[in-house]
SERO-4910 file (N, C-alpha, C, O; in steps of 0.05 Angstrom, whole numbers):
BEGIN
 pado doro    nc1    nc2    nc3   cac1   cac2   cac3    cc1    cc2    cc3    oc1    oc2    oc3
  Unk    A    218   -197  -1562    230   -190  -1536    208   -193  -1514    186   -181  -1517
  Unk    A    214   -207  -1495    194   -212  -1474    200   -195  -1450    224   -190  -1443
  Unk    A    180   -186  -1437    183   -170  -1413    170   -184  -1389    150   -198  -1392
  Unk    A    182   -181  -1367    171   -193  -1343    157   -172  -1327    165   -149  -1325
  Unk    A    135   -181  -1315    119   -162  -1299    135   -155  -1274    149   -172  -1263
  Unk    A    132   -131  -1265    147   -123  -1240    137   -139  -1216    114   -145  -1214
  Unk    A    156   -144  -1199    150   -160  -1174    132   -143  -1156    134   -119  -1156
  Unk    A    114   -156  -1142     97   -142  -1123    114   -126  -1103    136   -134  -1095
  Unk    A    103   -104  -1095    117    -87  -1076    122   -102  -1050    103   -115  -1039
  Unk    A    146   -101  -1040    154   -117  -1016    136   -112   -992    124   -131   -982
  Unk    A    133    -87   -983    116    -83   -959     88    -91   -963     75   -101   -944
  Unk    A     77    -87   -988     49    -94   -993     46   -124   -991     26   -134   -980
  Unk    A     65   -139  -1003     64   -168  -1002     66   -177   -973     52   -196   -964
  Unk    A     84   -165   -958     87   -173   -930     62   -166   -914     55   -181   -895
  Unk    A     48   -144   -922     24   -137   -908      2   -158   -913    -13   -165   -894
  Unk    A      1   -168   -938    -19   -188   -944    -14   -214   -929    -32   -227   -920
  Unk    A     12   -221   -926     18   -245   -911     16   -242   -881     13   -262   -867
  Unk    A     18   -218   -872     20   -214   -843     -7   -215   -829     -8   -214   -804
  Unk    A    -29   -217   -843    -55   -218   -830    -68   -191   -827    -65   -174   -845
  Unk    A    -82   -187   -805    -98   -163   -802    -81   -139   -793    -91   -116   -796
  Unk    A    -57   -143   -784    -40   -121   -777    -48   -109   -750    -60   -122   -733
  Unk    A    -39    -83   -745    -44    -71   -719    -74    -69   -711    -80    -72   -687
  Unk    A    -91    -65   -731   -120    -63   -724   -130    -88   -710   -145    -87   -691
  Unk    A   -123   -111   -721   -131   -137   -709   -119   -140   -682   -132   -151   -663
  Unk    A    -94   -132   -678    -81   -134   -652    -95   -117   -631   -100   -126   -609
  Unk    A   -102    -92   -639   -116    -74   -620   -143    -85   -614   -153    -83   -591
  Unk    A   -157    -97   -634   -184   -108   -629   -182   -131   -609   -198   -133   -590
  Unk    A   -163   -149   -614   -160   -173   -596   -152   -164   -567   -162   -174   -548
  Unk    A   -135   -143   -566   -127   -133   -539   -150   -120   -525   -154   -123   -501
  Unk    A   -167   -105   -540   -190    -93   -528   -210   -113   -518   -221   -110   -496
  Unk    A   -215   -134   -533   -234   -155   -525   -223   -169   -500   -238   -175   -481
  Unk    A   -197   -175   -500   -185   -188   -476   -187   -170   -452   -193   -180   -430
  Unk    A   -183   -144   -455   -185   -125   -433   -213   -124   -422   -217   -124   -398
  Unk    A   -233   -124   -440   -261   -124   -431   -268   -149   -415   -281   -148   -394
  Unk    A   -259   -172   -425   -265   -197   -411   -251   -197   -384   -262   -208   -364
  Unk    A   -227   -185   -382   -213   -184   -357   -227   -166   -337   -226   -171   -313
  Unk    A   -240   -145   -347   -253   -125   -329   -282   -134   -321   -293   -122   -303
  Unk    A   -293   -154   -334   -321   -162   -328   -324   -170   -298   -343   -160   -286
  Unk    A   -306   -186   -286   -310   -193   -258   -309   -168   -240   -325   -166   -220
  Unk    A   -292   -149   -246   -290   -125   -230   -316   -108   -232   -326    -96   -213
  Unk    A   -327   -107   -257   -352    -93   -261   -375   -106   -244   -390    -92   -232
  Unk    A   -376   -133   -245   -397   -147   -230   -395   -142   -200   -415   -139   -186
  Unk    A   -370   -143   -190   -366   -138   -162   -375   -110   -154   -390   -107   -134
  Unk    A   -367    -90   -169   -374    -63   -162   -404    -58   -166   -416    -44   -149
  Unk    A   -415    -69   -187   -444    -66   -192   -460    -78   -169   -478    -64   -158
  Unk    A   -454   -102   -161   -469   -115   -140   -464   -103   -113   -482   -103    -95
  Unk    A   -440    -91   -109   -434    -79    -83   -451    -54    -78   -455    -47    -55
  Unk    A   -460    -41    -99   -475    -16    -96   -505    -20   -100   -520     -1   -104
  Unk    A   -514    -45   -100   -542    -52   -103   -554    -63    -78   -540    -67    -58
  Unk    A   -580    -67    -78   -594    -81    -56   -595   -110    -63   -591   -118    -86
  Unk    A   -600   -127    -43   -602   -155    -48   -625   -162    -67   -623   -181    -83
  Unk    A   -647   -146    -65   -669   -151    -83   -662   -146   -112   -671   -160   -130
  Unk    A   -646   -125   -117   -637   -120   -144   -618   -141   -155   -618   -148   -178
  Unk    A   -600   -150   -137   -581   -170   -145   -594   -197   -153   -587   -209   -173
  Unk    A   -614   -205   -137   -627   -231   -142   -652   -228   -159   -666   -248   -163
  Unk    A   -659   -204   -168   -683   -201   -184   -682   -214   -211   -660   -221   -221
  Unk    A   -705   -219   -223   -707   -232   -249   -697   -214   -271   -686   -224   -291
  Unk    A   -701   -188   -269   -693   -169   -290   -664   -161   -286   -656   -152   -265
  Unk    A   -648   -164   -308   -620   -156   -307   -618   -126   -308   -630   -113   -325
  Unk    A   -601   -115   -291   -596    -86   -291   -566    -81   -294   -550    -92   -279
  Unk    A   -559    -65   -314   -531    -60   -318   -519    -43   -296   -496    -45   -289
  Unk    A   -535    -25   -285   -527     -7   -264   -549     -5   -243   -572     -8   -251
  Unk    A   -542     -1   -218   -563      2   -198   -581     26   -203   -571     47   -211
  Unk    A   -607     22   -199   -626     45   -203   -620     67   -183   -622     91   -190
  Unk    A   -612     60   -159   -605     80   -138   -579     70   -125   -580     51   -109
  Unk    A   -558     84   -131   -532     75   -121   -532     78    -90   -537    100    -80
  Unk    A   -526     57    -77   -526     56    -48   -498     59    -37   -484     39    -31
  Unk    A   -489     84    -34   -462     89    -24   -461     81      6   -439     78     16
  Unk    A   -483     79     19   -482     71     47   -472     42     51   -464     35     73
  Unk    A   -472     26     29   -462     -1     31   -432     -1     38   -421    -21     48
  Unk    A   -418     21     32   -389     22     37   -382     18     66   -362      6     73
  Unk    A   -399     29     84   -392     27    113   -403      2    126   -395     -4    149
  Unk    A   -420    -14    112   -432    -37    124   -412    -58    134   -415    -69    156
  Unk    A   -391    -65    118   -372    -85    128   -359    -77    154   -352    -94    170
  Unk    A   -355    -51    158   -342    -42    183   -361    -40    206   -353    -38    229
  Unk    A   -387    -39    200   -407    -37    221   -419    -64    229   -435    -65    248
  Unk    A   -411    -85    216   -422   -112    222   -410   -121    249   -385   -124    251
  Unk    A   -426   -126    270   -415   -133    296   -404   -162    296   -388   -168    314
  Unk    A   -412   -179    277   -403   -207    278   -375   -210    267   -362   -230    273
  Unk    A   -365   -191    251   -339   -194    239   -324   -167    241   -335   -146    234
  Unk    A   -300   -168    252   -284   -144    254   -268   -141    227   -245   -150    225
  Unk    A   -281   -130    207   -270   -129    180   -245   -111    179   -226   -118    164
  Unk    A   -245    -90    194   -221    -72    194   -197    -87    205   -175    -84    194
  Unk    A   -201   -102    226   -179   -118    237   -170   -140    217   -146   -145    215
  Unk    A   -189   -152    203   -182   -172    183   -165   -160    161   -145   -173    152
  Unk    A   -172   -136    152   -155   -123    132   -127   -117    143   -107   -121    128
  Unk    A   -126   -108    168    -99   -103    180    -83   -129    182    -59   -129    177
  Unk    A    -96   -151    191    -82   -176    193    -71   -185    165    -48   -194    163
  Unk    A    -87   -182    145    -78   -190    118    -55   -173    109    -36   -182     96
  Unk    A    -56   -147    116    -34   -129    108     -8   -137    122     13   -138    110
  Unk    A    -10   -142    148     14   -151    163     25   -177    152     49   -180    148
  Unk    A      7   -196    149     16   -223    139     28   -220    111     48   -232    105
  Unk    A     14   -205     93     24   -202     66     51   -189     65     68   -198     50
  Unk    A     55   -167     80     81   -153     79    104   -170     91    125   -173     79
  Unk    A     99   -182    114    120   -198    127    125   -224    112    148   -232    109
  Unk    A    104   -236    101    108   -260     85    124   -254     60    141   -270     52
  Unk    A    118   -231     47    133   -224     23    162   -218     29    180   -228     15
  Unk    A    168   -202     50    195   -196     57    211   -221     65    234   -224     56
  Unk    A    199   -238     81    213   -262     89    218   -281     66    239   -293     65
  Unk    A    198   -284     49    201   -302     26    223   -292      7    239   -308     -3
  Unk    A    224   -266      2    245   -255    -16    272   -259     -4    291   -266    -18
  Unk    A    275   -256     22    301   -259     35    310   -288     34    332   -294     25
  Unk    A    293   -307     43    300   -335     44    305   -346     16    325   -360     12
  Unk    A    286   -341     -2    289   -354    -29    311   -341    -45    324   -355    -61
  Unk    A    315   -315    -42    337   -302    -57    364   -312    -47    382   -317    -63
  Unk    A    367   -316    -21    392   -328    -11    396   -356    -20    418   -364    -28
  Unk    A    375   -372    -20    377   -399    -29    383   -400    -59    400   -415    -68
  Unk    A    370   -383    -75    375   -383   -104    403   -373   -110    416   -383   -128
  Unk    A    413   -353    -95    440   -343    -99    461   -364    -92    481   -368   -106
  Unk    A    456   -378    -70    475   -400    -63    476   -422    -84    497   -432    -90
  Unk    A    453   -429    -94    452   -450   -115    465   -441   -141    475   -458   -156
  Unk    A    463   -416   -147    473   -406   -172    503   -398   -171    517   -399   -192
  Unk    A    513   -389   -148    539   -377   -147    559   -390   -129    583   -388   -133
  Unk    A    550   -405   -108    569   -416    -89    574   -445    -98    556   -462    -96
  Unk    A    599   -452   -107    604   -479   -116    609   -498    -92    626   -492    -75
  Unk    A    596   -520    -92    601   -542    -73    591   -568    -85    576   -568   -104
  Unk    A    600   -590    -74    596   -616    -87    567   -623    -92    560   -634   -112
  Unk    A    550   -617    -72    522   -626    -74    503   -605    -83    479   -607    -77
  Unk    A    513   -584    -96    495   -562   -104    473   -572   -123    450   -565   -121
  Unk    A    481   -590   -142    461   -600   -162    440   -617   -148    416   -616   -155
  Unk    A    449   -633   -128    430   -650   -114    410   -634    -98    386   -640    -97
  Unk    A    420   -612    -85    403   -595    -70    382   -582    -88    359   -579    -82
  Unk    A    392   -573   -112    374   -561   -131    352   -580   -140    329   -572   -142
  Unk    A    359   -605   -145    339   -625   -153    319   -630   -130    296   -634   -135
  Unk    A    329   -629   -105    312   -633    -82    291   -610    -80    268   -614    -74
  Unk    A    300   -586    -87    282   -563    -87    261   -567   -109    237   -561   -104
  Unk    A    269   -576   -132    250   -581   -154    229   -603   -146    206   -601   -154
  Unk    A    238   -623   -131    220   -644   -123    198   -633   -105    175   -643   -106
  Unk    A    204   -613    -89    183   -601    -72    160   -589    -88    138   -587    -78
  Unk    A    166   -582   -113    144   -571   -130    124   -592   -138    102   -586   -146
  Unk    A    133   -617   -137    115   -639   -145     99   -651   -122     82   -669   -126
  Unk    A    104   -642    -98     90   -653    -74     65   -637    -70     66   -612    -67
  Unk    A     41   -649    -71     16   -635    -66     15   -622    -39     26   -632    -19
  Unk    A      2   -599    -37      0   -584    -12    -15   -601      9     -9   -599     33
  Unk    A    -34   -617      0    -50   -633     19    -33   -653     34    -40   -660     56
  Unk    A    -10   -661     22      7   -681     35     21   -669     59     25   -682     79
  Unk    A     29   -643     57     44   -630     79     27   -614     97     37   -603    117
  Unk    A      1   -612     91    -16   -594    107    -19   -604    136    -15   -588    155
  Unk    A    -26   -629    140    -30   -639    167     -4   -639    183     -4   -629    206
  Unk    A     19   -649    173     44   -647    188     51   -619    195     62   -613    217
  Unk    A     46   -600    177     53   -572    182     36   -562    205     45   -547    223
  Unk    A     10   -569    205     -8   -559    227      0   -571    253      0   -558    274
  Unk    A      7   -597    253     16   -610    279     40   -596    290     43   -592    314
  Unk    A     60   -590    272     84   -577    281     78   -549    292     88   -541    313
  Unk    A     62   -534    277     56   -506    286     40   -507    312     45   -491    330
  Unk    A     22   -526    315      6   -528    339     24   -536    363     20   -525    385
  Unk    A     43   -554    359     61   -562    381     79   -539    389     88   -538    412
  Unk    A     85   -520    371    101   -497    379     84   -475    392     95   -455    401
  Unk    A     58   -478    393     41   -458    405     37   -434    387     33   -412    397
  Unk    A     37   -438    361     35   -415    343      7   -412    331      4   -396    313
  Unk    A    -12   -427    341    -40   -423    331    -50   -396    340    -44   -387    363
  Unk    A    -64   -382    322    -75   -355    328    -52   -334    331    -56   -315    346
  Unk    A    -30   -338    318     -8   -319    319      2   -313    291     -3   -328    273
  Unk    A     15   -290    288     27   -283    263     49   -303    255     53   -308    231
  Unk    A     63   -313    274     84   -333    268     73   -357    254     84   -367    235
  Unk    A     50   -367    264     37   -390    252     27   -385    224     27   -403    207
  Unk    A     19   -360    219      8   -353    193     31   -348    173     27   -352    149
  Unk    A     54   -339    182     75   -330    164     97   -350    160    105   -357    137
  Unk    A    109   -360    182    134   -375    181    132   -400    164    150   -405    148
  Unk    A    111   -417    166    111   -442    150    111   -437    119    119   -455    105
  Unk    A    104   -414    110    103   -409     81    126   -392     71    125   -382     48
  Unk    A    147   -388     87    168   -370     79    184   -381     56    194   -366     39
  Unk    A    187   -408     55    203   -419     33    185   -429     11    165   -443     16
  Unk    A    191   -421    -13    176   -429    -37    195   -441    -57    213   -427    -66
  Unk    A    191   -466    -65    209   -478    -84    208   -464   -111    229   -462   -124
  Unk    A    185   -455   -119    182   -442   -145    197   -415   -145    210   -408   -164
  Unk    A    194   -399   -123    207   -374   -121    237   -378   -120    252   -362   -132
  Unk    A    246   -398   -105    275   -404   -104    285   -411   -132    307   -402   -140
  Unk    A    270   -427   -147    278   -434   -174    280   -409   -192    299   -407   -208
  Unk    A    261   -390   -190    262   -366   -206    287   -349   -199    300   -338   -216
  Unk    A    293   -347   -173    316   -332   -165    342   -345   -176    360   -331   -185
  Unk    A    343   -371   -174    367   -384   -185    370   -379   -215    392   -373   -224
  Unk    A    349   -381   -230    350   -375   -258    359   -347   -264    375   -342   -282
  Unk    A    350   -328   -248    358   -300   -252    388   -296   -245    402   -283   -260
  Unk    A    396   -307   -223    424   -303   -214    444   -317   -233    467   -309   -235
  Unk    A    435   -338   -247    453   -351   -266    460   -332   -289    481   -334   -301
  Unk    A    442   -313   -295    447   -294   -316    457   -268   -306    461   -249   -322
  Unk    A    462   -265   -280    472   -240   -270    501   -237   -277    516   -256   -275
  Unk    A    510   -213   -285    538   -209   -293    558   -216   -271    558   -205   -249
  Unk    A    575   -235   -277    595   -244   -257    617   -223   -252    629   -222   -231
  Unk    A    620   -205   -272    641   -184   -269    636   -166   -245    655   -158   -232
  Unk    A    611   -161   -240    604   -144   -217    612   -157   -191    622   -144   -172
  Unk    A    607   -183   -189    614   -198   -164    644   -201   -162    655   -199   -140
  Unk    A    658   -205   -184    687   -207   -183    699   -181   -174    719   -181   -159
  Unk    A    688   -159   -183    698   -133   -174    694   -129   -144    710   -117   -130
  Unk    A    671   -139   -134    665   -138   -105    685   -154    -89    693   -146    -67
  Unk    A    692   -177   -100    711   -194    -85    739   -182    -85    754   -186    -66
  Unk    A    746   -168   -106    772   -154   -107    772   -133    -85    794   -127    -73
  Unk    A    750   -121    -79    748   -101    -57    746   -114    -30    744   -100    -10
  Unk    A    748   -141    -28    748   -155     -3    722   -165      7    720   -173     31
  Unk    A    701   -164     -9    675   -174     -1    673   -204     -5    683   -215    -25
  Unk    A    659   -217     14    654   -246     10    627   -250     -4    617   -232    -17
  Unk    A    617   -275     -2    592   -281    -16    569   -264     -5    553   -253    -20
  Unk    A    568   -261     22    546   -245     34    549   -216     26    529   -204     19
  Unk    A    573   -205     27    577   -177     20    570   -172     -9    558   -152    -16
  Unk    A    578   -191    -27    572   -187    -56    542   -189    -60    531   -174    -77
  Unk    A    529   -207    -46    500   -210    -49    486   -184    -40    469   -173    -54
  Unk    A    492   -175    -16    477   -153     -4    484   -126    -15    467   -108    -17
  Unk    A    509   -122    -23    518    -95    -31    520    -92    -61    522    -69    -71
  Unk    A    520   -114    -76    523   -112   -105    499   -124   -119    487   -111   -136
  Unk    A    493   -149   -113    472   -163   -128    444   -151   -122    430   -145   -141
  Unk    A    437   -148    -97    410   -138    -91    405   -110   -102    384   -106   -114
  Unk    A    423    -91    -98    418    -64   -109    415    -64   -140    401    -46   -151
  Unk    A    428    -83   -154    426    -84   -183    404   -103   -192    402   -108   -216
  Unk    A    388   -113   -174    367   -132   -182    339   -123   -171    322   -140   -167
  Unk    A    336    -97   -166    311    -87   -154    287    -93   -172    265    -98   -161
  Unk    A    290    -91   -198    268    -97   -216    257   -125   -212    233   -130   -210
  Unk    A    276   -144   -211    267   -172   -208    256   -176   -180    236   -191   -177
  Unk    A    268   -164   -159    257   -167   -132    228   -155   -131    211   -166   -117
  Unk    A    224   -133   -145    197   -121   -145    177   -140   -158    154   -142   -149
  Unk    A    185   -153   -180    168   -172   -193    161   -196   -175    137   -203   -173
  Unk    A    181   -207   -161    175   -229   -143    159   -220   -119    143   -235   -109
  Unk    A    163   -195   -110    147   -184    -88    118   -182    -96    100   -188    -79
  Unk    A    112   -174   -120     85   -172   -129     71   -199   -129     49   -202   -118
  Unk    A     84   -219   -141     72   -246   -142     68   -258   -113     48   -269   -107
  Unk    A     88   -254    -96     87   -265    -69     66   -252    -52     52   -265    -37
  Unk    A     64   -225    -55     44   -210    -39     16   -218    -47     -1   -223    -30
  Unk    A     11   -220    -73    -16   -228    -82    -23   -256    -73    -45   -262    -64
  Unk    A     -3   -274    -74     -8   -302    -65    -14   -302    -35    -32   -316    -26
  Unk    A      2   -287    -19     -3   -287     10    -29   -274     18    -43   -283     36
  Unk    A    -37   -253      3    -62   -239      9    -86   -257      3   -105   -257     18
  Unk    A    -84   -273    -18   -107   -289    -26   -107   -316    -12   -126   -332    -16
  Unk    A    -88   -322      4    -87   -348     18   -112   -351     36   -119   -333     50
  Unk    A   -124   -375     35   -148   -379     51   -147   -403     70   -153   -400     93
  Unk    A   -139   -426     59   -142   -451     75   -124   -451    100   -133   -457    122
  Unk    A    -98   -443     96    -80   -443    119    -88   -422    140    -89   -429    164
  Unk    A    -95   -397    133   -105   -378    153   -131   -387    166   -135   -381    190
  Unk    A   -148   -402    152   -173   -411    163   -167   -431    186   -181   -431    206
  Unk    A   -147   -448    182   -141   -469    202   -125   -457    225   -130   -464    249
  Unk    A   -106   -440    219    -89   -429    241   -103   -407    256   -101   -405    280
  Unk    A   -117   -389    241   -131   -367    254   -158   -376    265   -178   -369    253
  Unk    A   -158   -390    287   -184   -400    297   -199   -379    313   -224   -380    314
  Unk    A   -185   -360    324   -199   -338    338   -205   -316    319   -188   -309    302
  Unk    A   -229   -304    320   -236   -283    301   -217   -259    301   -214   -246    280
  Unk    A   -202   -254    323   -183   -232    323   -159   -237    305   -144   -218    299
  Unk    A   -154   -262    297   -132   -269    280   -140   -276    251   -124   -286    236
  Unk    A   -165   -270    245   -175   -276    218   -162   -257    197   -157   -234    203
  Unk    A   -156   -268    174   -148   -251    152   -173   -244    136   -195   -253    141
  Unk    A   -170   -227    116   -193   -217    101   -208   -239     86   -232   -238     84
  Unk    A   -193   -259     76   -206   -281     61   -223   -297     80   -245   -306     72
  Unk    A   -214   -302    104   -230   -317    124   -254   -301    132   -276   -311    136
  Unk    A   -251   -274    136   -273   -257    143   -295   -257    121   -318   -257    127
  Unk    A   -286   -257     96   -306   -258     74   -323   -284     75   -347   -283     70
  Unk    A   -310   -306     82   -325   -331     82   -346   -332    105   -365   -347    103
  Unk    A   -342   -316    125   -361   -316    148   -387   -302    141   -406   -305    156
  Unk    A   -388   -287    119   -413   -274    111   -433   -294     98   -456   -287     95
  Unk    A   -424   -318     92   -442   -338     80   -447   -360    101   -428   -374    108
  Unk    A   -471   -362    110   -479   -382    130   -501   -399    118   -512   -393     97
  Unk    A   -509   -420    133   -531   -437    125   -558   -422    127   -577   -430    113
  Unk    A   -559   -401    143   -584   -387    147   -588   -363    128   -609   -359    117
  Unk    A   -567   -347    125   -569   -323    110   -545   -319     92   -523   -328     98
  Unk    A   -550   -305     70   -528   -296     52   -534   -267     45   -553   -261     30
  Unk    A   -517   -249     55   -520   -221     50   -504   -214     26   -480   -209     28
  Unk    A   -517   -213      3   -502   -211    -23   -488   -184    -25   -464   -184    -32
  Unk    A   -502   -162    -21   -488   -137    -25   -465   -132     -5   -446   -119    -12
  Unk    A   -468   -144     19   -446   -141     38   -422   -158     29   -399   -149     32
  Unk    A   -427   -181     18   -405   -198      9   -390   -184    -14   -366   -184    -14
  Unk    A   -405   -173    -33   -393   -160    -56   -378   -135    -48   -356   -129    -59
  Unk    A   -389   -119    -29   -375    -95    -20   -349   -102     -5   -328    -89    -10
  Unk    A   -350   -122     12   -326   -131     26   -306   -142      6   -281   -138     10
  Unk    A   -315   -156    -14   -297   -167    -35   -283   -144    -50   -259   -145    -55
  Unk    A   -299   -123    -57   -287   -100    -71   -265    -87    -54   -244    -79    -65
  Unk    A   -270    -85    -28   -250    -73    -11   -225    -91     -8   -203    -81     -6
  Unk    A   -229   -117     -8   -207   -135     -6   -190   -136    -32   -166   -142    -31
  Unk    A   -203   -131    -55   -189   -131    -80   -173   -106    -85   -153   -106    -99
  Unk    A   -182    -84    -73   -171    -57    -79   -141    -56    -73   -126    -46    -90
  Unk    A   -131    -66    -50   -102    -66    -46    -86    -81    -68    -64    -72    -75
  Unk    A    -97   -103    -77    -83   -119    -98    -82   -103   -124    -62   -104   -138
  Unk    A   -103    -89   -130   -104    -72   -155    -82    -51   -153    -68    -46   -173
  Unk    A    -80    -38   -130    -60    -17   -127    -31    -28   -130    -14    -17   -143
  Unk    A    -27    -51   -117      0    -64   -118      6    -72   -147     29    -67   -156
  Unk    A    -13    -84   -161     -8    -92   -188     -3    -69   -207     15    -69   -223
  Unk    A    -20    -48   -204    -16    -25   -222     10    -11   -217     23      0   -236
  Unk    A     19    -10   -192     44      3   -185     68    -12   -195     89     -1   -202
  Unk    A     67    -39   -194     90    -56   -200     87    -72   -225    104    -90   -230
  Unk    A     68    -67   -242     63    -84   -265     86    -84   -285     93   -105   -296
  Unk    A     99    -61   -289    121    -61   -309    145    -78   -299    159    -90   -315
  Unk    A    149    -77   -272    171    -93   -261    163   -123   -261    181   -140   -264
  Unk    A    137   -129   -259    128   -156   -260    135   -169   -287    146   -191   -287
  Unk    A    128   -156   -309    134   -167   -335    164   -168   -340    174   -189   -350
  Unk    A    178   -147   -333    207   -147   -338    221   -167   -321    240   -180   -330
  Unk    A    212   -171   -296    225   -190   -279    222   -219   -288    241   -234   -286
  Unk    A    198   -226   -297    193   -253   -306    210   -258   -331    221   -280   -335
  Unk    A    213   -237   -348    229   -241   -373    258   -245   -366    272   -258   -382
  Unk    A    267   -235   -343    295   -238   -336    302   -265   -323    326   -271   -318
  Unk    A    282   -282   -318    288   -308   -306    301   -327   -325    314   -347   -317
  Unk    A    299   -322   -351    310   -340   -371    291   -362   -379    299   -380   -395
  Unk    A    266   -361   -370    247   -381   -377    235   -374   -404    227   -351   -409
  Unk    A    235   -393   -423    225   -388   -449    198   -402   -453    192   -422   -440
  Unk    A    181   -390   -470    155   -403   -477    134   -398   -457    112   -408   -460
***
């Protein structure tokens, strides 16, 4: 009589095949987090040092004497109104975000829900705009803005960038998966496309709108080339343009640059930390795989 050996325990066999398990995942996540935090550490470290310590031959993990007085230097510099630059960036970022969400969400909703003969052609035209390099449209956009007299104005900084083909595409993908039953119920109550969009779709899509707001605000805040060209007067500089003015052919004030950079990054950190869960959830709801 022959006996067969018992089969290996299922979970143990699965554990052997599954690799390192949770410990390996936590280790990889920890390493990735450390690499992600290295730039922030360097910015904060250099912001609280002297120029001699930053450029010295000996590496120092932390400043020997923390210079908290560096915090006020960007606001005391007579050559750059850094407080006004922060305010300009805040105004541009908020208005650019609100306008982009309104324009692109309406365009995406129309492409996803309003049937008409040329809807597919319009959608393809939007996709084509994603393939056009920014350098191709930069000069014509500046000529148009200049002819309208919008140089050194918030209109010139905000209006040309209100439409984004990529954001419109994401909104269309999201609205394609939005429950049609809610809109049909709204139409039974006598609402048209605009009423269904504003009173039904938007209130039930706040998570996705928050995700798009995060991406759009960060993009608007970090914009440099267009504000540099349009904001020719120092009073209309954004924070990114103000940062570039600290580096000249004659002098480079390292600790001042790093301290101003830390202050310019702080609003983005707060926005990201506050809206990060909606950012991940909103991107997942677009229907994009991979």
